[in-house]
C-alpha distance (Angstrom), angle and dihedral (degrees) to the residues before:
residue distance angle dihedral
X1 . . .
X2 3.78 . .
X3 3.76 140.1 .
X4 3.78 127.9 -122.2
X5 3.78 137.1 173.4
X6 3.82 93.3 48.8
X7 3.79 133.2 110.9
X8 3.80 92.1 -125.2
X9 3.77 109.1 14.8
X10 3.79 121.6 -170.1
X11 3.75 116.1 -111.5
X12 3.74 128.0 -121.1
X13 3.81 125.3 -98.6
X14 3.78 97.0 -53.1
X15 3.77 100.1 114.5
X16 3.79 99.5 -111.6
X17 3.77 139.5 73.0
X18 3.77 119.0 22.8
X19 3.77 128.9 100.0
X20 3.78 104.9 -55.5
X21 3.81 90.7 127.1
X22 3.77 90.7 67.8
X23 3.79 89.8 81.2
X24 3.78 90.2 70.4
X25 3.79 99.2 54.4
X26 3.81 100.8 14.4
X27 3.79 87.2 -127.9
X28 3.77 118.2 173.9
X29 3.77 114.4 -150.2
X30 3.82 106.7 -141.3
X31 3.77 126.2 -145.4
X32 3.76 135.8 64.2
X33 3.77 124.0 -50.3
X34 3.76 125.8 -168.4
X35 3.79 110.2 -150.6
X36 3.78 114.4 -163.5
X37 3.76 133.1 -176.6
X38 3.77 126.2 -163.3
X39 3.78 114.0 -155.1
X40 3.77 111.2 -125.4
X41 3.76 108.3 171.8
X42 3.77 123.0 -173.7
X43 3.77 109.0 -74.9
X44 3.78 122.4 -132.3
X45 3.79 87.9 -111.4
X46 3.82 92.1 54.9
X47 3.79 93.0 48.5
X48 3.79 91.6 47.1
X49 3.81 91.2 49.3
X50 3.82 91.1 52.0
X51 3.80 91.1 50.1
X52 3.80 93.0 48.5
X53 3.79 90.3 48.3
X54 3.81 91.2 57.7
X55 3.79 91.0 46.8
X56 3.80 88.7 52.5
X57 3.81 90.0 58.4
X58 3.81 88.9 69.6
X59 3.80 95.6 54.7
X60 3.83 123.4 105.4
X61 3.82 88.5 -121.3
X62 3.80 92.8 61.3
X63 3.79 91.4 46.8
X64 3.79 88.7 50.5
X65 3.80 89.6 54.4
X66 3.80 90.1 54.8
X67 3.80 93.3 58.3
X68 3.76 121.4 102.7
X69 3.76 144.2 99.4
X70 3.75 117.6 -41.4
X71 3.81 123.1 -143.8
X72 3.79 119.9 -100.7
X73 3.81 88.6 -147.9
X74 3.78 142.4 -8.9
X75 3.79 121.8 -99.3
X76 3.79 92.2 -124.3
X77 3.77 145.6 -17.1
X78 3.80 112.8 -119.4
X79 3.76 120.6 -144.8
X80 3.77 116.8 -105.5
X81 3.82 101.7 -115.4
X82 3.81 94.0 -171.1
X83 3.81 116.6 67.6
X84 3.76 116.6 -135.4
X85 3.79 129.7 -133.5
X86 3.79 107.1 -88.4
X87 3.81 91.7 -162.2
X88 3.79 91.3 55.9
X89 3.80 88.0 45.7
X90 3.80 91.6 52.3
X91 3.80 88.4 53.2
X92 3.81 89.4 54.2
X93 3.80 90.0 52.0
X94 3.79 86.1 51.7
X95 3.79 91.8 54.2
X96 3.81 102.1 -96.6
X97 3.80 135.2 102.3
X98 3.81 108.8 -149.6
X99 3.79 119.2 -170.2
X100 3.80 134.1 151.1
X101 3.78 93.3 -10.1
X102 3.83 92.6 -51.4
X103 3.81 126.9 111.2
X104 3.81 130.5 -156.5
X105 3.79 123.4 -163.9
X106 3.81 107.2 -135.0
X107 3.79 92.5 -153.7
X108 3.80 89.0 61.9
X109 3.82 97.1 37.3
X110 3.78 114.8 129.6
X111 3.80 115.8 163.6
X112 3.79 90.2 -153.6
X113 3.80 97.7 54.9
X114 3.82 115.2 7.7
X115 3.82 108.3 112.9
X116 3.80 113.9 -123.6
X117 3.77 135.7 172.2
X118 3.82 115.4 -114.2
X119 3.82 89.5 -104.8
X120 3.80 93.5 52.4
X121 3.81 92.5 43.1
X122 3.80 89.6 53.2
X123 3.83 90.7 49.2
X124 3.79 92.5 49.8
X125 3.80 98.0 40.9
X126 3.81 94.0 48.0
X127 3.83 91.0 49.3
X128 3.80 88.8 -130.1
X129 3.81 87.3 146.7
X130 3.82 90.2 70.4
X131 3.80 92.7 80.6
X132 3.81 90.5 51.5
X133 3.77 90.2 51.8
X134 3.82 91.2 47.2
X135 3.81 90.0 52.4
X136 3.80 93.0 53.5
X137 3.80 104.5 52.5
X138 3.80 145.0 6.4
X139 3.78 118.9 -89.0
X140 3.81 94.4 -99.0
X141 3.79 90.8 61.6
X142 3.81 100.4 33.3
X143 3.83 99.9 44.1
X144 3.84 97.5 70.1
X145 3.82 90.4 52.9
X146 3.81 92.9 47.3
X147 3.81 90.4 47.6
X148 3.81 92.0 50.3
X149 3.82 92.5 54.5
X150 3.79 93.0 43.4
X151 3.80 91.9 50.7
X152 3.79 87.0 53.6
X153 3.80 91.0 51.5
X154 3.82 93.3 46.3
X155 3.79 91.7 52.1
X156 3.79 90.0 58.9
X157 3.80 106.5 30.4
X158 3.82 111.6 19.4
X159 3.79 97.5 91.0
X160 3.80 104.7 21.0
X161 3.81 114.3 74.3
X162 3.79 100.6 -147.4
X163 3.77 140.4 152.8
X164 3.00 128.7 -75.8
X165 3.82 98.4 12.2
X166 3.80 92.6 57.6
X167 3.78 97.6 43.9
X168 3.83 107.1 139.0
X169 3.82 94.9 -122.4
X170 3.81 91.7 50.7
X171 3.78 90.6 50.5
X172 3.78 90.2 50.0
X173 3.78 93.3 52.5
X174 3.81 91.5 40.1
X175 3.80 92.3 55.0
X176 3.81 92.2 49.7
X177 3.82 88.8 51.1
X178 3.80 93.2 47.3
X179 3.80 91.6 48.5
X180 3.81 94.8 49.7
X181 3.80 93.5 44.2
X182 3.79 99.8 36.5
X183 3.83 90.6 129.1
X184 3.81 89.0 62.2
X185 3.80 97.2 48.5
X186 3.81 102.2 30.8
X187 3.81 102.8 43.3
X188 3.79 94.5 94.7
X189 3.79 122.0 114.7
X190 3.80 87.7 -144.9
X191 3.81 100.7 108.3
X192 3.81 93.1 -169.5
X193 3.81 90.4 56.3
X194 3.84 92.9 45.4
X195 3.80 90.4 49.9
X196 3.81 90.6 49.5
X197 3.82 90.7 52.6
X198 3.80 94.2 47.6
X199 3.80 93.2 43.5
X200 3.81 91.3 50.4
X201 3.79 90.2 46.8
X202 3.80 89.9 53.9
X203 3.82 92.0 46.8
X204 3.79 90.6 50.0
X205 3.80 91.0 51.4
X206 3.80 91.5 51.2
X207 3.80 89.4 48.0
X208 3.79 94.0 56.5
X209 3.80 91.8 40.9
X210 3.80 84.1 71.4
X211 3.80 102.3 28.8
X212 3.82 107.8 37.5
X213 3.79 92.2 97.5
X214 3.80 89.2 52.0
X215 3.81 91.6 63.3
X216 3.82 115.1 102.7
X217 3.79 112.1 -81.4
X218 3.78 113.5 -97.2
X219 3.81 130.9 35.4
X220 3.81 93.0 -9.6
X221 3.79 92.9 58.6
X222 3.81 90.5 44.4
X223 3.81 90.0 53.1
X224 3.80 91.0 50.4
X225 3.80 92.9 52.1
X226 3.81 89.9 45.7
X227 3.78 87.1 61.4
X228 3.81 91.4 50.6
X229 3.80 91.1 51.3
X230 3.79 92.6 45.3
X231 3.80 90.8 52.8
X232 3.79 89.6 46.7
X233 3.80 89.9 56.0
X234 3.80 100.7 41.2
X235 3.81 106.7 29.8
X236 3.85 112.8 78.5
X237 3.80 114.8 -104.2
X238 3.77 93.1 23.6
X239 3.82 103.0 136.6
X240 3.84 95.0 105.4
X241 3.81 89.9 45.3
X242 3.82 90.8 49.8
X243 3.79 92.4 53.6
X244 3.81 90.2 46.2
X245 3.79 91.0 48.6
X246 3.79 96.2 48.4
X247 3.80 91.2 50.8
X248 3.81 90.5 49.7
X249 3.81 91.8 46.6
X250 3.79 91.4 53.6
X251 3.81 89.7 54.5
X252 3.81 92.9 45.3
X253 3.80 93.6 50.4
X254 3.79 90.5 46.8
X255 3.80 92.0 58.9
X256 3.81 95.9 37.0
X257 3.80 100.4 53.4
X258 3.76 139.2 53.5
X259 3.76 121.3 -135.5
X260 3.80 91.6 -100.5
X261 3.81 91.2 59.7
X262 3.80 99.5 -102.6
X263 3.77 124.4 125.0
X264 3.78 118.4 -106.7
X265 3.82 89.6 -126.6
X266 3.84 88.0 62.4
X267 3.82 93.1 -137.3
X268 3.83 116.1 140.6
X269 3.81 90.6 -162.3
X270 3.81 90.0 54.2
X271 3.83 87.8 46.5
X272 3.80 89.1 56.4
X273 3.80 91.8 47.2
X274 3.82 90.4 50.0
X275 3.81 90.7 53.7
X276 3.80 90.9 47.1
X277 3.82 90.8 51.1
X278 3.80 92.8 50.0
X279 3.82 91.3 44.1
X280 3.82 90.6 54.2
X281 3.79 89.2 48.1
X282 3.80 89.3 49.4
X283 3.82 88.3 57.4
X284 3.82 89.4 54.7
X285 3.80 89.7 54.8
X286 3.80 89.9 48.4
X287 3.81 94.8 54.2
X288 3.81 87.8 54.9
X289 3.83 90.4 45.4
X290 3.78 92.2 -119.9
X291 3.78 131.5 130.6
X292 3.80 118.1 -118.1
X293 3.78 115.5 -108.6
X294 3.78 117.5 -88.0
X295 3.80 91.9 -108.8
X296 3.82 91.5 56.9
X297 3.82 95.0 45.5
X298 3.79 91.5 46.3
X299 3.80 92.2 48.4
X300 3.81 92.1 52.1
X301 3.79 91.6 47.2
X302 3.81 89.8 56.6
X303 3.79 100.4 34.8
X304 3.80 97.4 54.3
X305 3.83 98.5 59.0
X306 3.81 89.6 43.5
X307 3.81 89.8 54.5
X308 3.79 92.3 47.0
X309 3.79 88.1 50.7
X310 3.81 91.2 69.0
X311 3.81 96.0 49.0
X312 3.79 121.5 105.8
X313 3.79 130.3 -140.3
X314 3.80 92.8 -75.6
X315 3.80 90.5 58.9
X316 3.79 93.0 -113.6
X317 3.79 128.7 116.5
X318 3.76 123.1 -87.0
X319 3.82 112.8 -127.1
X320 3.81 115.9 -99.8
X321 3.80 136.9 147.9
X322 3.78 95.1 8.4
X323 3.78 94.8 -47.1
X324 3.78 129.0 141.0
X325 3.84 125.3 -125.3
X326 3.81 93.6 -97.8
X327 3.84 108.4 -155.5
X328 3.78 124.6 -109.8
X329 3.82 95.9 -108.9
X330 3.81 93.2 64.9
X331 3.81 92.0 45.6
X332 3.80 91.5 49.9
X333 3.80 91.8 48.2
X334 3.81 92.0 51.8
X335 3.80 92.2 48.2
X336 3.80 91.0 48.3
X337 3.80 91.7 49.3
X338 3.80 91.8 49.2
X339 3.80 92.5 61.3
X340 3.82 89.9 -136.8
X341 3.80 118.6 132.7
X342 3.77 113.4 -169.6
X343 3.78 144.4 115.8
X344 3.80 127.6 -92.3
X345 3.78 116.8 -81.6
X346 3.79 107.5 -114.9
X347 3.79 98.8 -170.3
X348 3.80 119.4 39.2
X349 3.79 101.4 170.3
X350 3.80 97.5 174.9
X351 3.81 97.4 37.8
X352 3.78 85.6 45.2
X353 3.81 107.5 -132.1
X354 3.79 124.7 123.4
X355 3.81 120.1 -160.7
X356 3.81 120.6 -157.8
X357 3.80 117.9 -172.3
X358 3.81 127.9 178.3
X359 3.79 128.9 151.6
X360 3.80 107.1 -33.0
X361 3.79 93.9 -26.0
X362 3.80 124.5 103.1
X363 3.81 123.7 -177.4
X364 3.82 127.4 -174.7
X365 3.81 117.5 -165.8
X366 3.80 130.1 -167.7
X367 3.80 101.8 -134.1
X368 3.80 102.9 168.4
X369 3.81 141.8 65.0
X370 3.81 118.0 -85.7
X371 3.80 116.7 -84.8
X372 3.78 120.6 -80.7
X373 3.80 107.9 -88.9
X374 3.80 95.5 -124.7
X375 3.82 90.4 57.5
X376 3.79 99.1 53.7
X377 3.77 146.0 22.8
X378 3.77 119.8 -137.8
X379 3.80 98.2 19.8
X380 3.81 115.9 178.4
X381 3.81 134.8 -131.6
X382 3.81 92.0 -128.6
X383 3.81 104.4 130.8
X384 3.85 112.8 151.1
X385 3.82 94.1 9.3
X386 3.80 119.0 131.6
X387 3.79 141.9 -165.0
X388 3.81 123.6 -149.4
X389 3.80 135.7 -167.5
X390 3.80 135.5 -171.3
X391 3.79 106.1 -144.7
X392 3.82 106.8 -53.8
X393 3.82 91.8 -17.1
X394 3.81 121.8 95.7
X395 3.79 113.5 -139.7
X396 3.84 112.2 165.7
X397 3.81 114.5 30.0
X398 3.77 142.7 161.3
X399 3.78 117.7 -113.3
X400 3.80 89.0 -106.8
X401 3.76 132.4 -136.4
X402 3.76 144.4 -79.2
X403 3.81 96.7 -125.1
X404 3.80 108.7 135.9
X405 3.81 94.1 6.0
X406 3.77 120.8 117.6
X407 3.78 101.8 -177.9
X408 3.81 103.6 62.0
X409 3.81 118.1 103.9
X410 3.79 113.5 -112.7
X411 3.80 91.4 -117.6
X412 3.80 91.7 55.7
X413 3.80 92.6 45.4
X414 3.81 89.5 55.2
X415 3.81 92.4 45.1
X416 3.80 89.8 56.1
X417 3.82 89.0 63.9
X418 3.80 93.8 59.5
X419 3.79 127.0 102.1
X420 3.81 88.8 -116.2
X421 3.82 89.7 63.6
X422 3.80 89.7 61.8
X423 3.78 133.0 70.4
X424 3.78 99.5 -103.7
X425 3.82 142.5 82.9
X426 3.81 124.4 -63.1
X427 3.80 121.4 -161.9
X428 3.81 123.0 -153.3
X429 3.80 90.0 -11.7
X430 3.81 90.7 -73.5
X431 3.78 132.5 125.1
X432 3.78 118.8 -103.8
X433 3.81 85.4 -128.9
X434 3.78 118.1 28.4
X435 3.80 119.2 -112.7
X436 3.81 111.4 -152.5
X437 3.78 125.8 -141.6
X438 3.82 90.2 -107.4
X439 3.82 89.9 57.0
X440 3.79 97.4 -105.3
X441 3.79 123.3 127.0
X442 3.78 117.5 -108.9
X443 3.79 135.5 -173.6
X444 3.75 120.8 -29.5
X445 3.78 133.7 90.1
X446 3.79 111.3 36.0
X447 3.79 101.4 150.1
X448 3.79 132.1 37.8
X449 3.78 119.3 -175.2
X450 3.79 114.3 -154.9
X451 3.80 132.6 -171.1
X452 3.82 118.8 175.3
X453 3.78 126.4 -179.4
X454 3.80 131.3 -178.4
X455 3.81 106.4 -147.4
X456 3.80 134.9 175.8
X457 3.78 86.6 -108.3
X458 3.82 93.5 53.0
X459 3.80 143.8 -83.6
X460 3.79 118.2 -35.3
X461 3.81 126.7 -166.4
X462 3.79 124.5 -176.1
X463 3.80 111.1 -174.7
X464 3.80 135.8 161.8
X465 3.80 139.3 -179.7
X466 3.80 135.4 -158.1
X467 3.79 98.5 -142.7
X468 3.81 93.7 119.5
X469 3.81 98.1 39.7
X470 3.82 100.5 90.2
X471 3.80 95.4 42.1
X472 3.80 102.9 34.3
X473 3.81 108.2 9.5
X474 3.83 98.5 -116.2
X475 3.79 137.0 115.1
X476 3.81 115.6 -146.7
X477 3.79 111.7 -139.0
X478 3.81 122.9 -174.3
X479 3.81 123.5 -168.2
X480 3.80 120.2 -168.8
X481 3.82 129.6 -176.8
X482 3.81 119.1 -175.3
X483 3.80 110.4 -168.8
X484 3.78 119.9 -124.7
X485 3.81 92.3 -108.1
X486 3.82 91.9 49.5
X487 3.81 92.9 -126.0
X488 3.79 98.1 114.7
X489 3.78 136.0 41.3
X490 3.78 114.9 -169.7
X491 3.78 118.3 -166.2
X492 3.76 140.4 -179.6
X493 3.80 126.4 -172.0
X494 3.79 113.5 -162.3
X495 3.80 130.4 -171.5
X496 3.81 110.0 -156.3
X497 3.85 125.2 -174.9
X498 3.80 111.9 -111.6
X499 3.78 141.4 156.4
X500 3.77 131.3 26.1
X501 3.77 96.0 -61.1
X502 3.80 117.2 81.4
X503 3.78 124.0 -170.3
X504 3.81 112.4 -120.9
X505 3.79 95.4 -168.3
X506 3.77 131.2 40.8
X507 3.80 113.2 -86.2
X508 3.79 123.4 -144.2
X509 3.80 118.6 -120.4
X510 3.80 130.8 -168.3
X511 3.79 124.3 -162.7
X512 3.80 111.9 -161.5
X513 3.80 131.9 -163.3
X514 3.80 109.1 -176.6
X515 3.81 113.2 -156.6
X516 3.78 130.5 -145.3
X517 3.83 113.6 -108.2
X518 3.82 90.5 -112.5
X519 3.81 90.5 63.2
X520 3.81 119.7 92.2
X521 3.80 113.8 -155.9
X522 3.80 133.1 -167.2
X523 3.80 130.3 172.0
X524 3.78 122.4 -117.7
X525 3.80 122.7 -114.7
X526 3.82 94.1 -103.7
X527 3.80 92.4 54.0
X528 3.82 93.1 -126.9
X529 3.77 98.9 95.3
X530 3.78 146.7 34.0
X531 3.79 138.3 -148.8
X532 3.80 116.4 -130.8
X533 3.79 116.0 -162.7
X534 3.79 117.3 -171.9
X535 3.80 113.3 -146.8
X536 3.80 105.1 -106.9
X537 3.80 87.9 -2.6
X538 3.77 144.7 80.9
X539 3.78 133.3 -54.0
X540 3.81 118.2 -112.4
X541 3.78 127.5 -166.9
X542 3.79 123.4 -145.4
X543 3.82 123.2 -161.5
X544 3.79 130.0 175.1
X545 3.80 143.4 178.7
X546 3.80 132.2 -166.1
X547 3.81 97.6 47.0
X548 3.77 147.0 42.3
X549 3.81 116.8 -86.9
X550 3.79 122.9 -140.6
X551 3.77 134.7 162.6
X552 3.79 115.3 -130.7
X553 3.77 139.3 174.6
X554 3.79 120.0 -89.4
X555 3.78 138.7 163.1
X556 3.77 137.6 -132.1
X557 3.81 127.4 -154.7
X558 3.80 111.2 -133.9
X559 3.79 128.0 -146.7
X560 3.81 95.0 -81.7
X561 3.79 94.9 46.1
X562 3.80 100.3 -97.7
X563 3.82 118.8 141.6
X564 3.79 112.6 -127.7
X565 3.77 124.5 -166.7
X566 3.79 117.4 -114.5
X567 3.82 141.2 144.8
X568 3.77 138.3 -100.2
X569 3.77 134.8 -155.7
X570 3.80 109.5 -129.6
X571 3.82 124.0 -165.5
X572 3.80 110.7 -171.4
X573 3.78 138.8 175.3
X574 3.79 143.2 120.7
X575 3.77 130.5 -83.1
X576 3.81 120.7 -142.2
X577 3.78 121.6 -139.4
X578 3.80 90.1 -88.8
X579 3.81 93.4 58.9
X580 3.78 133.7 -115.9
X581 3.80 144.0 -123.8
X582 3.80 129.5 -135.3
X583 3.79 115.5 -164.3
X584 3.79 124.3 -165.5
X585 3.78 141.3 164.7
X586 3.80 135.8 -158.7
X587 3.81 113.1 -156.6
X588 3.80 128.0 -176.5
X589 3.78 108.8 -130.1
X590 3.77 101.4 -179.2
């Protein structure tokens, strides 16, 4: 994704340039921006290379490369800067791993045969559960449980280099977890077990020395290089590895991030996980009394305000690109651990999110094309959708995503990626960007034109996308004005004829405003408005023109992946060949 038509456009995901400085003064650069994306899916050659790489892991030559001395001890034990979930840890002490709505019985756990969802497998393989266990009990009580699970893992994966257990990103995250929780996994008096742990740790480090750059570009490659750096800092004789790791990390961050600090995959949840990874790595530097490399410090300084820019009034994440509404406590912990003190980024032109704040009202708008398919899985057709909160209360939301949830049916998980699952306009019951049967994104939004102005009367955004031009011959334009006191949001959605194709017959449109489950909604007597009452909050009034208003059922995915019933305001109608305009206003009454 790149910008053009601007005096000082942000650069693509190369780690420099862009608008990262806006976090310091919250400046909004006025004027139009044309945001383009060029689809670059994985080539057959790239996919073949990845497959051959994994086959090479099984060869005697690769196993030979993993041989060597193992450390008798680590050079330090970094603090865990990210507190775990004590309730999840208590469940582990009780014999159950609970994650994303899924439960594993530890008595029956066998890493070679126990069925797990991808989300649970990732949680188990990365040893992310260790921090939950550490939060629930002192070492004397938690260590035997941690050792039992690790012995189980070693029996299956210590000697056989297989996929997915030996994926470079998993090894990177696993090493950071083992380093931070070494007292839990290395307290045993069983010298054979301790040697097996340290030998496997050393083999894993040698594995990612050679394979970190083979991890998928983005957060996964960053995690792999974090493991290399961590091993370089804490395994004796690691100075050459540290230099190698820091050089690799600089490259990985350069391809993962845009100049404004956002990830190229456009996922706020992945943005949070990136910050958590770098914060854990920062703690490893601290225990060795070293400063993180410039690339790491610079990445954190840009990534944190970008993450804060997609939070709502409750401090939690808004839901984009399949992500859940992560609660404020986890966001605050990641920001604290990063060491970065700054304000939210209000205008992320490359990452593609616009943040409007006035009074108690916060609005986050998706103002960019979907992510490039090769950079993400499960991308959503959400262009021009928005979420809105009144103080700590969410009002307008998207349905959310299935990322990290194990209990949602596959059909529902795919439906959550559609344009209809987001608070925006849908034309002819089609997605603004096509979603193929295999889950990949197809043709659709390529260009988004953005114009933002900060006026005495409030914040104004005028944004349009071309996702319906090739199929239906219309540009979708959305204009939003949030008043300076935050008590009124005025909107207009316009369908304008464009391109070679012209619609001969009227096309149906549907404008959706999904509501948070804590919002009660009722239509007004004239059928052109609705009253929105927030539980323990204010009353908002909604009015519209240019379509027929109805109130329909909807759903919202909560922070642990559970679907919750809610409502949506739907404004529907048909646009003639010459286009149409739907005006609407949200006004705070209380």
